N, C-alpha and C positions, 0 to 999 in steps of 0.2 A: 131334091135340090140341095145342093152344097152353102153352107155358110161361112161367110168368107172370113166370119173373125175364127171360126176355128180352123181354117185351115191349113195343113201342116205348110202348104210348099211358100207361105210369107213367112219371110226372117221375121224373127222377132227382134223387138228394138232390145238398145243396151238397157233403158230404163227399166222396162219389164222383166228383164233377168233378174236385176239388183234388189235386195230382199234386206239391205240393213246396212249397218256400219261390219265395215271389214276391219282389219288387225291394225292398218296402215294409218285408216285415218282415227283410230282409236289414239294410237300412239304418237300421231301427231296433235291433236288435242290435247292431249295429257304433257308436252312438252311445253307447248303455247302458254299454258297452266300454269304450269312450274316455272317458267319465266318472268309469268305475271307477277306470280305469289314472291318470288324471290326480290322484283324489283319494289313491292308492295313492303317486304320486311327490311330492306335498307332507308327507303325511304321514312319511313318508322322510326328508325334507329337517327335519321337524322334528326326527326321530329322533334325523339327526347334530347338529343343532344343541344339542337338549338333554345328549346326550351330551357335545360339548364341552364346556358349561356345568358337567355335573356333575366332569368331571375339573380343570378349573381348581377348582373348589370345594374338592374333595379334595385335590389338590395345597397352597391357599393354607390350610385345615384344619390340614394335617400340618405345615405351617413354624411356624404360631403353638402347635400342643400341641408342638411340637419346644422352643422356648423356653421354654415354661410348665416343661418337664420339669429343662430345664439350671438356671433358677430354683431349681426346689424341690432340685436337687443341692447349688446355693451361696444356700441361704435365707439366711444369717446376714448377707448383702450385699445385700437386696433393693432399699432404698431406695437406697443408696448405690451400688451396682452397675448396674443397671437400669434406673431410673426416669430417664424423659424421652427414651431412646435413640428417634431420630426418623431412619429411614434412606429418603431420598431418590434415593438411587444408591450406586453401588457401590464409593464412595470412602471408602476406610480412614479418613479422619480424621474420619467420622461418628461411628465410635464411641471416644467420648471417654473412655472409663474410662480411669482413671491405673495404667500397667500394674505399677505397683508397689506399690500399696497395694490395687487390685483385679483381679488377673492372671486369676482365671477368669472372671468377668464379661468384662473385656476380649476374652478369647480366644473365649466366646462370642459374642460381638456380634461380632467379625469372622467367627467360621465361619459364623453363621447369617447375616450379610450375604453371603457368597459365594455360600453357596447359594440363598439367596433370589434374588438377581439371575441365576445362572446358572439358576434354573427355567425359563423362557420365558414366565412370565405377564408381559403387555406393559403398560408404566407400571406395575410396581410398586413401591411404598410400605411401610413397615412403621413403627409407633410402640408403646411401651411405656407403659405409667404404672402406676404402684406407689401407693399410698394406705394409708397407717398406718389401721387401724377395729377398732373394739371399744375394752374397758378398754388403760388403758397397759402395764399390767401382762403381759398376752399376747405385746405387739407381732404379732397380726394383722395380714396385708396382703393387699387386695385388689389383686389383679393382672388386667389388661386390654391384652392381645395384639392390636394391629390390622392385618390387612393388605389393603390395597387397590390393586386392580388393575384396567387396562380388559378387558373382555372381548371373547374374540375372535366370539363366535355373533353378535355385529351383530342380537341380537332385542329392542333396547329401541327404543321407538318415540319419535322427540323432539317433544314440543310435541304431540302425539297427534295428528300428521301421518302421512302414510304413508311418511315416509321412515325409513327403518331406518339406525341407526348401533350404531356399537360402545358398551355400556354399562359405565357403572362397578359394579366389584362390588366387595364389604366383606366380611370375615370377621372377626369380634371372639370371642375365646375370654373370658371372665372365672372367674376361680378366688380361694378363695381361702388361703393359704401363712401357716402360726406356725411358728419357729424349733423348734427342737426341746426 
């Protein structure tokens, strides 16, 4: 009696003939893996760029809010002591407050300037604007502190081209301060 499992007249199925991966399957899986790894590398680069942007933004915001806090402490001398501060370098002469009539504001400006230019932000500049608002009797002042720097992450495309250049970044803190 003949065994039907070993009958040579039965056609063998394709699954039974395959014995493993062929060269074509191996090349296809390698290509898919390479594309996935390239995408992962691009995402990692983007992550590092955004992390750098976030760090710079945090430093600049902290500097702007620090000066606002100093101004709140010396709120009686806002217009005469802080209005028009324009720091473009670490030159102490840019803090033009009179040391006799505005000693706190001058000290605030000098300390803030020293810390700002030692922060590592490339091309950093800062300015302060104080404007009286509201009814005259309330002595309310609108404060604007702006910090501008050149970002290190080079994530701004110039003119819509594919050339990557360092971008200008800006943080502005606006608040209202009234004397006690």
